[in-house]
PAZAPA-4460 file (N, C-alpha, C; in steps of 0.05 Angstrom, whole numbers, plus 32768, in hexadecimal, padded with zeros to 4 digits):
% residues 317
    n_x    n_y    n_z   ca_x   ca_y   ca_z    c_x    c_y    c_z   seq   type   mol
   86BA   85E3   87A0   86B0   85FE   879E   86B0   860C   87B9     1      M     A
   86B9   8625   87B9   86BB   8633   87D2   869F   863B   87DD     2      I     A
   869E   8641   87F6   8684   8647   8804   8685   8663   8810     3      T     A
   866E   866A   881B   866D   8684   8828   8681   8686   883F     4      F     A
   8685   8670   884D   8698   8670   8864   86B4   8678   885A     5      D     A
   86BC   8670   8842   86D6   8678   8837   86D7   8696   8833     6      D     A
   86C1   86A1   8829   86C1   86BE   8825   86C0   86CD   8840     7      V     A
   86B1   86C2   8853   86B0   86CE   886E   86CB   86CD   887B     8      D     A
   86DA   86B7   8878   86F5   86B6   8883   8707   86CA   8876     9      N     A
   8704   86CE   885C   8714   86E2   884E   870E   86FE   8859    10      A     A
   86F4   8703   885F   86ED   871D   886A   86FA   8723   8884    11      Y     A
   86FD   870E   8895   870B   8711   88AE   8728   8719   88AA    12      S     A
   8734   870E   8895   8750   8714   888F   8753   8730   8884    13      I     A
   873F   8739   8874   8741   8752   8865   8736   876A   8873    14      L     A
   8726   8767   8887   8717   877E   8892   8729   8794   889D    15      K     A
   8741   878D   88A5   8754   87A2   88AE   8769   87A9   8899    16      N     A
   8765   879E   8881   8778   87A4   886A   876A   87B5   8855    17      I     A
   8752   87AE   884E   8744   87BD   8838   8732   87D2   8844    18      V     A
   8729   87E4   8833   8715   87F8   883A   86F9   87EC   8838    19      H     A
   86E7   87F3   884A   86CB   87ED   8846   86C0   8804   8836    20      K     A
   86BD   87FF   881C   86B7   8814   8809   869A   881D   880B    21      T     A
   8694   8836   8803   8679   8840   8806   8666   8835   87F1    22      P     A
   864C   8837   87F7   8637   8831   87E4   8629   884B   87DD    23      I     A
   8629   8852   87C4   861F   886C   87BB   8604   8869   87AE    24      L     A
   85F5   8880   87AE   85DB   8882   87A1   85D9   889B   8790    25      K     A
   85C7   889A   877D   85C1   88B2   876C   85A3   88B4   8767    26      S     A
   8598   88C9   8772   857B   88CE   876E   8575   88D3   8750    27      R     A
   8588   88E0   8743   8584   88E5   8726   8583   88CC   8716    28      T     A
   8595   88B9   871B   8595   88A0   870D   857C   8890   8713    29      L     A
   8574   8890   872D   855C   8881   8734   8543   888C   8726    30      N     A
   8542   88A6   8722   852B   88B2   8714   852C   88AA   86F7    31      K     A
   8544   88AA   86EB   8547   88A4   86CE   853E   8887   86C9    32      I     A
   8548   8874   86DA   8545   8858   86D5   852B   884C   86E1    33      V     A
   8522   8857   86F8   850B   884D   8705   8511   8836   8718    34      G     A
   8529   8836   8723   8530   8822   8737   853E   8830   874F    35      V     A
   8542   8821   8764   8551   882B   877B   856D   881E   8779    36      E     A
   857F   882F   876F   859A   8824   8768   85AF   882C   877D    37      A     A
   85C1   881A   8782   85D8   881E   8793   85F1   8816   8784    38      Y     A
   8608   8823   878B   8621   881D   877E   8636   8818   8793    39      F     A
   8641   87FF   8793   8657   87F8   87A6   8671   8802   8799    40      K     A
   867D   8817   87A7   8692   8826   879A   86AE   881C   87A1    41      A     A
   86B6   8806   8794   86D0   87FB   8797   86E6   880C   8789    42      E     A
   86DE   8821   877B   86F1   8834   8771   86FF   8843   8788    43      N     A
   86F3   8842   87A0   86FF   884E   87B8   870F   883A   87C9    44      F     A
   8712   8822   87BE   8721   880E   87CC   873F   8814   87CA    45      Q     A
   874F   8808   87DB   876C   8809   87D8   8774   87FF   87BC    46      R     A
   8786   880C   87AF   878E   8808   8793   8779   8811   877F    47      I     A
   8763   881B   8789   874E   8825   8777   873D   880F   876B    48      G     A
   873D   87F7   8776   872D   87E1   876B   872B   87CB   877F    49      A     A
   8717   87B9   877A   8712   87A3   878D   8728   878E   878E    50      F     A
   873A   878E   877B   874D   8778   8778   8760   8774   8790    51      K     A
   8764   8787   87A1   8775   8784   87B8   8768   876F   87CB    52      I     A
   874E   876B   87CA   8741   8758   87DC   874A   873B   87D6    53      R     A
   8748   8733   87BD   8750   8718   87B6   876E   8714   87B8    54      G     A
   877D   8728   87AE   879B   8726   87AE   87A6   8722   87CA    55      A     A
   879C   8733   87DD   87A7   8731   87F8   879E   8716   8805    56      Y     A
   8785   870F   8801   877C   86F6   880D   878C   86DE   8803    57      N     A
   8793   86DE   87E9   87A2   86C8   87DE   87BF   86C8   87E8    58      K     A
   87CC   86DF   87E7   87E8   86E0   87EF   87EC   86DB   880C    59      I     A
   87D9   86E5   881D   87DB   86E0   883A   87D8   86C3   8841    60      A     A
   87CD   86B3   882F   87C9   8696   8834   87E1   8685   882D    61      S     A
   87F4   8691   881F   880B   8681   8815   881E   8679   882C    62      L     A
   882C   8663   8827   8840   865A   883B   8858   866B   8839    63      S     A
   886A   8669   884D   8883   8678   884D   8894   8671   8835    64      K     A
   8894   8658   882E   88A4   864F   8816   8899   865D   87FD    65      K     A
   887F   865E   87FA   8872   866A   87E2   8878   8688   87E2    66      E     A
   8876   8695   87F9   887C   86B2   87FB   8899   86B7   87F4    67      R     A
   88AB   86A8   8800   88C8   86AC   87FC   88D0   86A9   87DF    68      D     A
   88C1   8699   87CF   88C7   8695   87B3   88C1   86AE   87A3    69      A     A
   88B1   86C0   87AE   88A8   86D8   879F   888E   86D3   8790    70      G     A
   8880   86E8   878B   8865   86E6   877E   8866   86EF   8762    71      I     A
   8858   86E1   8750   8854   86EA   8735   8836   86EA   872F    72      V     A
   882D   86FE   8720   8811   8700   8718   8810   870C   86FC    73      A     A
   87FA   8709   86EE   87F6   8716   86D5   87DC   8725   86D5    74      H     A
   87DC   873D   86C9   87C4   874E   86CC   87C7   8766   86B9    75      S     A
   87AF   8770   86B0   87AF   8789   86A1   87B0   87A1   86B3    76      S     A
   87AE   879E   86CD   87B0   87B5   86DE   87A8   87B4   86FB    77      G     A
   878E   87AD   8700   8785   87AF   871B   878E   8798   872D    78      N     A
   878E   877F   8721   879A   8769   8730   87B7   876E   8735    79      H     A
   87C4   877A   8721   87E1   8780   8723   87E5   8792   873C    80      A     A
   87D5   87A7   873E   87D8   87B9   8755   87D1   87AB   876F    81      Q     A
   87BC   879A   876F   87B5   878C   8787   87CB   877A   8791    82      G     A
   87D7   876B   877F   87ED   8759   8786   8805   876A   8790    83      V     A
   880B   8780   8782   8822   8790   8789   881F   879C   87A6    84      A     A
   8807   87A6   87AC   8802   87B1   87C6   8802   879B   87DC    85      L     A
   87F5   8785   87D6   87F5   876F   87EA   8811   8766   87F0    86      A     A
   8821   8763   87DB   883D   875A   87E0   884D   876F   87EF    87      C     A
   8847   8789   87EA   8855   879E   87F9   884D   879C   8816    88      K     A
   8834   8798   881C   882B   8796   8838   8836   877E   8846    89      L     A
   8839   8768   8837   8843   874F   8843   8861   874B   883F    90      L     A
   886E   8760   8833   888B   875F   882F   8894   8747   881F    91      K     A
   8888   8744   8807   888E   872E   87F5   8896   873A   87D9    92      I     A
   88A9   872E   87CC   88B1   8736   87B1   889A   8731   879D    93      K     A
   8894   8744   878C   887E   8741   8778   8888   8747   875C    94      A     A
   8881   8736   8749   8886   873A   872D   886B   8738   871F    95      V     A
   8864   874C   870E   884A   874D   8701   884E   874F   86E3    96      V     A
   8841   873C   86D5   8841   873D   86B7   8829   874D   86AE    97      V     A
   882E   8761   869E   8818   8773   8695   8819   8775   8677    98      M     A
   8802   8776   8669   8802   8779   864C   880B   8795   8644    99      P     A
   8815   8797   862B   8820   87B0   8622   880B   87C6   8620   100      L     A
   87F2   87BF   861D   87DD   87D3   861B   87D0   87DA   8636   101      N     A
   87DE   87D3   864C   87D4   87DA   8667   87D1   87F9   866A   102      S     A
   87BE   8801   867A   87BB   881E   8680   87D4   8827   868F   103      V     A
   87E0   883D   8686   87F9   8845   8691   87F8   884B   86AF   104      Q     A
   87E1   8857   86B8   87DF   885D   86D4   87DF   8843   86E5   105      S     A
   87D5   882D   86DA   87D5   8814   86E9   87F1   8808   86EA   106      K     A
   8800   880B   86D4   881C   8802   86D4   882C   8812   86E8   107      V     A
   8828   882C   86E8   8837   883E   86FA   8831   8837   8718   108      D     A
   8817   8832   871E   8810   882C   8739   881B   8811   8742   109      A     A
   881B   87FE   8730   8826   87E3   8736   8844   87E5   873D   110      T     A
   8852   87F5   872E   886F   87FA   8734   8872   8809   874E   111      K     A
   8860   881C   8753   8863   882D   876B   885F   881C   8784   112      L     A
   884E   8807   8782   884A   87F5   8799   8862   87E2   879D   113      Y     A
   8875   87E3   878A   888E   87D4   878E   8891   87BB   877D   114      G     A
   887E   87B5   876B   8880   879D   875B   8892   87A2   8743   115      A     A
   889F   878D   8739   88AD   878E   8720   8899   8788   870A   116      D     A
   8898   8798   86F4   8885   8794   86DF   8894   878A   86C6   117      V     A
   8889   8775   86BA   8893   8769   86A1   887C   876A   868D   118      I     A
   8882   8775   8675   886C   8778   8661   886B   875F   864F   119      F     A
   8853   875B   8645   884E   8744   8632   883B   874D   861D   120      C     A
   8831   873A   860C   881D   8740   85F8   8803   8748   8604   121      G     A
   87EF   874D   85F3   87D7   875B   85FC   87C0   8749   8605   122      E     A
   87C1   872E   8602   87AB   871E   860B   87B2   870C   8622   123      N     A
   879E   86FF   862E   87A3   86F0   8646   87B5   86D8   8641   124      T     A
   87B4   86CD   8629   87C6   86B6   8623   87E4   86BF   8624   125      D     A
   87E9   86D8   861A   8804   86E3   861B   880D   86E6   8638   126      D     A
   87FB   86F0   8649   8802   86F4   8665   8809   86D9   8672   127      R     A
   87F8   86C5   866D   87FC   86AB   8679   8816   869E   8670   128      Q     A
   881C   86A1   8657   8835   8695   864C   884E   86A2   865A   129      K     A
   884E   86BC   865C   8864   86CA   8668   8867   86C2   8686   130      M     A
   8850   86C1   8693   8850   86BA   86B0   885B   869E   86B4   131      T     A
   8852   868B   86A3   885C   866F   86A6   887A   866E   86A2   132      D     A
   8884   867E   868F   88A1   867E   868A   88B0   8688   86A2   133      E     A
   88A6   869D   86B0   88B3   86A8   86C8   88B2   8694   86DF   134      L     A
   889C   8686   86E1   889A   8671   86F7   88AF   865B   86F2   135      I     A
   88B1   8652   86D9   88C4   863D   86D2   88E1   8647   86D7   136      D     A
   88E6   8660   86D2   8902   866A   86D4   8909   8671   86F1   137      K     A
   88F7   867D   8700   88FE   8688   871A   88EF   867A   8732   138      F     A
   88DC   8669   872C   88CE   865C   8742   88BA   866D   8751   139      G     A
   88B0   8683   8745   889E   8694   8753   8883   8685   8759   140      Y     A
   8875   8690   876D   885B   8686   8775   8845   8696   8766   141      T     A
   8834   8688   8758   881F   8696   8748   8808   869F   8759   142      L     A
   8800   86B8   8755   87E6   86C2   8760   87D4   86C9   8749   143      V     A
   87C2   86B6   8742   87B2   86BA   872A   879D   86D0   872E   144      P     A
   8793   86DB   8718   8781   86F2   871A   8764   86EC   8722   145      P     A
   875B   86D3   871D   873E   86CE   8722   8738   86B0   8727   146      Y     A
   8746   869E   871B   873F   8681   871C   874D   8675   8734   147      D     A
   8745   867D   874C   8752   8674   8765   873F   8677   877C   148      D     A
   873D   8664   878E   872A   8665   87A3   872E   867C   87B7   149      E     A
   8748   8681   87BD   874E   8697   87D0   8748   86B2   87C3   150      K     A
   874D   86B5   87A9   8747   86CD   879A   8729   86D2   879A   151      I     A
   871A   86BD   8793   86FD   86BF   8792   86F1   86C7   87AE   152      I     A
   86FB   86BA   87C3   86F1   86C0   87DE   86F7   86DD   87E5   153      A     A
   870F   86E6   87DF   8715   8702   87E5   8703   8716   87D6   154      G     A
   86FF   8711   87BC   86EE   8723   87AD   86D1   8723   87B8   155      Q     A
   86C8   870C   87C2   86AD   870A   87CB   86A7   871A   87E4   156      G     A
   86BC   8723   87F2   86B8   8734   880A   86AA   874E   8803   157      T     A
   86AD   8756   87EA   869E   876E   87E1   8680   876C   87E6   158      T     A
   8676   8754   87DF   8659   8750   87E2   8650   874E   8800   159      A     A
   8662   8745   8811   865B   8744   882E   8655   8761   8837   160      I     A
   8665   8774   882E   8661   8790   8835   8647   879B   8829   161      E     A
   8641   8792   8811   8628   879B   8804   8610   8792   8814   162      I     A
   860E   8779   881A   85F7   876E   8828   85F5   8776   8845   163      F     A
   860C   877F   8850   860C   878A   886B   85FD   87A5   886C   164      D     A
   85FD   87B3   8855   85F1   87CE   8855   85D6   87CE   8846   165      E     A
   85D2   87BE   8832   85B9   87BF   8822   85A9   87A6   8828   166      I     A
   8591   87A9   8831   857F   8793   8836   856A   8791   881F   167      K     A
   8560   8779   881C   854B   8775   8808   8553   877D   87EC   168      D     A
   856B   8777   87E4   8576   877E   87CA   856A   876B   87B5   169      L     A
   855F   8777   879F   8553   8766   878A   8567   875C   8776   170      D     A
   857A   876E   876E   858E   8766   875A   85A9   8771   8762   171      Y     A
   85BD   8760   875C   85D9   8768   8760   85E7   8765   8745   172      L     A
   85F1   877B   873A   85FF   877B   8720   861D   877C   8725   173      F     A
   862C   8769   8718   8648   8766   871D   8657   8763   8702   174      V     A
   866D   8772   86FE   867C   876F   86E5   868A   8754   86E4   175      P     A
   868E   874A   86CC   869D   8731   86C8   86B5   8735   86B6   176      I     A
   86CC   8730   86C1   86E5   872F   86B1   86ED   8712   86B0   177      G     A
   86FE   870A   86C3   8705   86EE   86C6   86F1   86DE   86D6   178      G     A
   86E1   86EC   86E6   86CC   86DF   86F5   86D0   86DD   8713   179      G     A
   86E6   86E8   871D   86EC   86E6   8739   86D8   86F5   874B   180      G     A
   86D2   870D   8742   86C0   871E   8752   86A4   8713   8753   181      L     A
   8699   870C   873C   867D   8703   873C   867B   86E7   8749   182      I     A
   8690   86D7   8747   8690   86BD   8755   868D   86C1   8773   183      S     A
   869E   86D1   877F   869D   86D6   879B   8684   86E4   87A4   184      G     A
   867B   86F8   8795   8663   8707   879C   864A   86F6   879A   185      C     A
   8649   86E5   8786   8631   86D4   8783   862E   86C0   8799   186      S     A
   8645   86B5   87A3   8644   86A3   87B9   8639   86B1   87D2   187      I     A
   8642   86C9   87D7   8638   86D8   87EE   861B   86DF   87EA   188      V     A
   8613   86E8   87D2   85F7   86F0   87CE   85E4   86DA   87D3   189      A     A
   85EA   86C2   87C9   85D7   86AC   87CB   85D6   86A1   87E8   190      K     A
   85EB   86A8   87F8   85EB   86A0   8814   85DC   86B4   8826   191      H     A
   85E2   86CD   8821   85D7   86E2   8833   85BB   86EC   8829   192      L     A
   85B6   86EA   880F   859D   86F5   8804   8595   86E5   87EC   193      S     A
   858B   86CC   87F0   8584   86BA   87DA   8571   86C6   87C5   194      P     A
   8560   86D8   87CE   854D   86E4   87BB   855A   86F8   87A7   195      R     A
   8572   8701   87AE   857F   8714   879C   8589   8707   8783   196      T     A
   8582   8712   876C   858C   8708   8753   85A7   8714   874C   197      K     A
   85BA   8703   8745   85D5   870C   873F   85D8   870D   8721   198      V     A
   85E0   8724   8716   85E1   8729   86FA   85FE   8730   86F2   199      I     A
   860B   8720   86E2   8625   8727   86D8   8624   8739   86C0   200      G     A
   8637   874B   86BD   8637   875E   86A6   8652   875E   8699   201      V     A
   8652   875C   867E   8669   875F   866E   8664   8774   8658   202      E     A
   867A   877C   864B   8676   878D   8633   8673   877B   861B   203      T     A
   8666   8786   8606   8660   8776   85EE   8679   876B   85E1   204      E     A
   868F   877A   85E3   86A7   8772   85D6   86B8   875F   85E6   205      G     A
   86AE   8756   85FD   86BC   8743   860E   86A8   8731   861B   206      A     A
   8697   8725   860C   867F   8718   8616   8682   86F9   8619   207      N     A
   869A   86F0   8621   869E   86D3   8623   868C   86C6   8637   208      D     A
   8688   86D3   864F   8677   86C7   8663   865A   86C8   865B   209      C     A
   8652   86DD   864E   8636   86DF   8643   8630   86C7   8631   210      Y     A
   8643   86C1   861F   8640   86AA   860D   8641   868F   861D   211      Q     A
   8655   868E   862F   8658   8675   863E   8640   866F   864F   212      S     A
   8635   8683   865C   861D   8680   866D   8606   8674   865D   213      F     A
   8602   867E   8645   85EB   8675   8635   85F0   8659   8629   214      R     A
   8608   8653   8622   860E   8639   8617   8615   8624   862C   215      E     A
   8617   862D   8645   861E   861B   865B   8638   860C   8657   216      K     A
   864A   8619   864A   8666   860E   8647   8679   8626   8645   217      R     A
   8692   8621   864D   86A5   8636   864E   86AE   863D   8632   218      L     A
   86AA   8656   862A   86B2   8660   860F   86C9   8673   8612   219      I     A
   86DD   8670   8601   86F4   8681   8601   86F5   8692   85E7   220      K     A
   86F6   86AC   85EA   86F7   86BD   85D3   8713   86BD   85C6   221      L     A
   8713   86C3   85AC   872D   86C5   859E   873A   86E0   85A4   222      A     A
   8729   86F4   85A8   8732   870F   85AE   871C   871F   85BB   223      T     A
   8723   8736   85C7   870E   8747   85D3   8712   8763   85C7   224      T     A
   86FC   8773   85C9   86FD   878E   85BF   86EB   87A0   85D0   225      N     A
   86F8   87AC   85E5   86E8   87BB   85F8   86FB   87D0   8606   226      T     A
   86EF   87E6   860E   86FF   87FA   861D   8703   87F1   863A   227      I     A
   86F4   87DD   8643   86F5   87D3   865E   870D   87BF   8660   228      A     A
   8724   87C9   8668   873C   87B8   8667   873A   87A0   867B   229      D     A
   872B   87A3   8690   8727   878D   86A3   8716   8776   8698   230      G     A
   870B   877A   8680   86FA   8766   8674   8707   8759   865B   231      M     A
   8720   875E   8658   872E   8753   8640   8738   8736   8644   232      R     A
   872F   8729   8658   8734   870D   865B   8725   86FE   8645   233      T     A
   8731   86E8   863B   8724   86DA   8625   870F   86C6   862E   234      L     A
   8711   86BE   8648   86FC   86AD   8653   86FD   86B0   8672   235      S     A
   86E7   86AA   867F   86E8   86A9   869C   86F6   868F   86A5   236      V     A
   86FE   868F   86BE   870C   8677   86C9   86F9   8660   86CC   237      G     A
   8705   8648   86CE   86F5   862F   86D0   86E6   862F   86EB   238      K     A
   86F4   8635   8701   86E6   8636   871B   86D0   864B   871B   239      R     A
   86D7   8662   870F   86C4   8678   870E   86AB   8671   86FF   240      N     A
   86AF   8664   86E8   8698   865C   86D7   8686   8649   86E6   241      F     A
   8691   8636   86F4   8681   8623   8704   8670   8631   8718   242      E     A
   867B   8645   8726   866C   8654   873A   8657   8666   872C   243      I     A
   865E   8672   8716   864B   8683   8707   8633   8673   86FF   244      I     A
   8637   865B   86F4   8621   864A   86EB   860F   8641   8703   245      M     A
   861B   8640   871A   860B   8637   8732   85FC   864E   873F   246      K     A
   8608   8666   8740   85FC   867B   8750   85F3   8694   8741   247      Y     A
   85FC   8698   8729   85F6   86B1   871B   85DC   86AD   870B   248      V     A
   85CA   86C1   870C   85B0   86BE   8700   85B0   86C5   86E2   249      D     A
   85C1   86D8   86DA   85C1   86DF   86BE   85DB   86EF   86B8   250      D     A
   85E3   86EF   869F   85FA   86FF   8696   85F0   8711   867F   251      V     A
   85F5   872A   8680   85EC   873D   866B   8604   874D   8661   252      V     A
   8600   875C   864C   8616   876C   8640   860D   8789   863D   253      T     A
   8621   879B   863C   861D   87B7   8636   8632   87BE   8621   254      V     A
   862E   87D4   8613   8641   87DD   85FF   8656   87EF   860C   255      S     A
   866C   87F3   85FE   8680   8806   8607   8674   8822   8609   256      D     A
   8661   8829   85F7   8654   8843   85F8   8644   8846   8612   257      E     A
   8637   8830   861A   8628   8831   8633   863B   8835   864B   258      D     A
   8652   8829   864A   8666   882C   865F   8670   8849   8661   259      V     A
   8675   8855   864A   867E   8871   864A   8668   8883   8655   260      I     A
   8650   887E   864D   8639   888E   8658   8638   888C   8676   261      E     A
   863C   8874   8681   863C   8870   869D   8653   887E   86AB   262      M     A
   866B   887C   86A0   8682   888A   86AB   867D   88A8   86AC   263      M     A
   8672   88B3   8697   866C   88CF   8696   8658   88D7   86AB   264      K     A
   8644   88C7   86AF   8630   88CC   86C4   863D   88CD   86E0   265      F     A
   864E   88B9   86E5   865C   88B8   86FF   866D   88D1   8702   266      F     A
   867B   88D9   86ED   868D   88F0   86EE   867E   890B   86F1   267      F     A
   8669   890E   86E1   865B   8928   86E0   8646   892B   86F6   268      E     A
   8638   8916   86FD   8622   8918   8710   8628   890E   872C   269      R     A
   863A   88FA   872E   8640   88EF   8748   865C   88F7   8752   270      M     A
   866B   8904   8740   8686   890F   8746   869A   88FA   874F   271      K     A
   8699   88E2   8742   86AC   88CD   8747   86B8   88C4   872D   272      I     A
   86D1   88BA   872E   86DF   88B0   8717   86DD   8891   8717   273      V     A
   86D4   8886   8701   86D0   8869   86FE   86DD   8860   86E4   274      V     A
   86ED   884B   86E5   86F9   8841   86CC   86E4   8831   86BC   275      E     A
   86EA   882B   86A2   86D6   881E   8692   86CC   8804   869E   276      P     A
   86DE   87F2   86A6   86D4   87D8   86B2   86C3   87DD   86CA   277      T     A
   86C9   87F2   86DA   86BA   87F8   86F2   869E   8802   86EC   278      G     A
   869A   880C   86D3   8680   8817   86CC   866E   8803   86BD   279      A     A
   8678   87EB   86B8   8669   87D8   86A9   8650   87CE   86B7   280      V     A
   8652   87C5   86CF   863A   87BD   86DE   8626   87D4   86E2   281      A     A
   862F   87EB   86EB   861D   8802   86ED   860F   8809   86D3   282      P     A
   861E   8806   86BC   8612   880C   86A2   85FA   87FB   869C   283      A     A
   85FA   87E2   86A6   85E3   87D0   86A2   85CB   87DA   86B1   284      A     A
   85D0   87E7   86C8   85BB   87F3   86D8   85B0   880C   86CA   285      V     A
   85C2   881D   86C1   85B9   8836   86B4   85AA   8830   869A   286      M     A
   85B4   881C   868B   85A7   8814   8672   858E   8805   8677   287      K     A
   858B   87FA   8690   8574   87EA   8698   8570   87D2   8685   288      N     A
   8586   87C3   8682   8585   87AC   866F   8571   8797   8675   289      V     A
   8568   8796   868E   8554   8782   8696   8538   878D   8698   290      L     A
   8535   87A7   8692   851A   87B4   8692   850E   87B4   86AE   291      G     A
   851E   87BA   86C2   8514   87B9   86DE   8505   87D2   86E5   292      L     A
   84F2   87CF   86F8   84E2   87E6   8701   84DD   87E3   871F   293      K     A
   84E3   87F8   872E   84DE   87F8   874B   84ED   87E1   875A   294      D     A
   8505   87DB   8751   8515   87C7   875E   852D   87D3   876C   295      K     A
   8536   87C6   8781   854E   87CF   878F   8566   87C0   8783   296      K     A
   8579   87CF   8778   858F   87C2   876A   85AA   87CF   8773   297      V     A
   85BE   87BF   8772   85D9   87C8   8778   85EC   87C0   8762   298      C     A
   85FC   87D2   8758   8611   87CC   8744   862C   87D1   8750   299      A     A
   863F   87C0   874A   8659   87C2   8755   866C   87D2   8743   300      L     A
   8676   87E8   874D   868B   87F8   8740   86A5   87EA   8747   301      I     A
   86B1   87DD   8734   86C9   87CC   873A   86E3   87DB   873D   302      S     A
   86E5   87F3   8731   86FE   8802   8733   86FC   881E   8727   303      G     A
   8710   882E   872D   8711   884A   8724   872B   8852   8718   304      G     A
   873B   883F   870F   8756   8845   8704   8754   884B   86E6   305      N     A
   874B   8862   86E0   8745   886A   86C5   875E   8873   86B7   306      I     A
   875F   886F   869C   8774   8879   868C   8770   8897   8687   307      D     A
   8780   88A8   8695   877C   88C5   8693   877D   88D0   8677   308      K     A
   878E   88C3   8666   8790   88CD   864B   8777   88C9   863B   309      S     A
   8765   88B7   8644   874C   88B2   8636   8735   88C3   8640   310      K     A
   8739   88D0   8657   8722   88DE   8663   8717   88F4   8651   311      M     A
   8728   8903   8643   871E   8917   8631   870E   890B   861B   312      K     A
   8718   88F5   8610   8709   88E7   85FA   86EE   88DD   8603   313      E     A
   86ED   88D1   861B   86D4   88C6   8625   86C1   88DA   8631   314      W     A
   86CC   88EE   863F   86BB   8900   864E   86B7   891B   8640   315      F     A
   86C8   8921   862D   86C7   893B   8620   86D1   8952   8632   316      G     A
   86E4   894C   8643   86EE   8960   8656   870B   8967   864F   317      V     A
***
């Protein structure tokens, strides 16, 4: 299991590569909910999401032989962009496997960063199968989306920035897709601020970790049904689940409707654009799923790469 030192080393590598993203507040939301809430805005990160942190940390660690072979990754969008940009910065060939239902803006951005995109079926098993076939055929080096120590350490640097700015934090809410972000952030939280409770958040239609956490065994869903495309993984990674069970205090869920309400609040009241997955953890704060009162809480906005064609449907604009 990785340690805080691994995350701290990743931060040294990344500090001149990634943005130190802002932490936002809303007096209106605080008044509505009755807490002191902060939002770590990774929607302002390079590529519009936190994923560049883990992708760059992983790819920068590869040997010359592994880099020369070329990189392959599979992703619905944000890891795809993170890998594509990291490879562009490091001058490495990148191939990304993306599901057919990927958000078009994420596909376009991945291509713009210079990666070759190959489409596959719509679930994570389809992505893995296609990726394995490409590795067998061309010998590419895999950069996995979440179940990897370098990926986890890179994502955890987000929390180093949070605790550098916010002291005496009572709760940290983190979205869970494959589990890379919450794994890294929970390691940091329990090292820098042991009293802070780490809460994972999923949508009801992709609640594999919610079920796994309660049954204390890894559960894999047959399918998912959520607008949050970053949560359409069928299960969290094995390494990730081990860390979650050790360091995460609870896992909760919100509905897609809660997510849309949160996205609208960000858009209308805070003037920022947040994608569905990015609004999941904040939605747990706005909904106050834990019934908190007069607590200092921070929720992580994981990304802002929204499907523009859906904005009218979701926001009524």
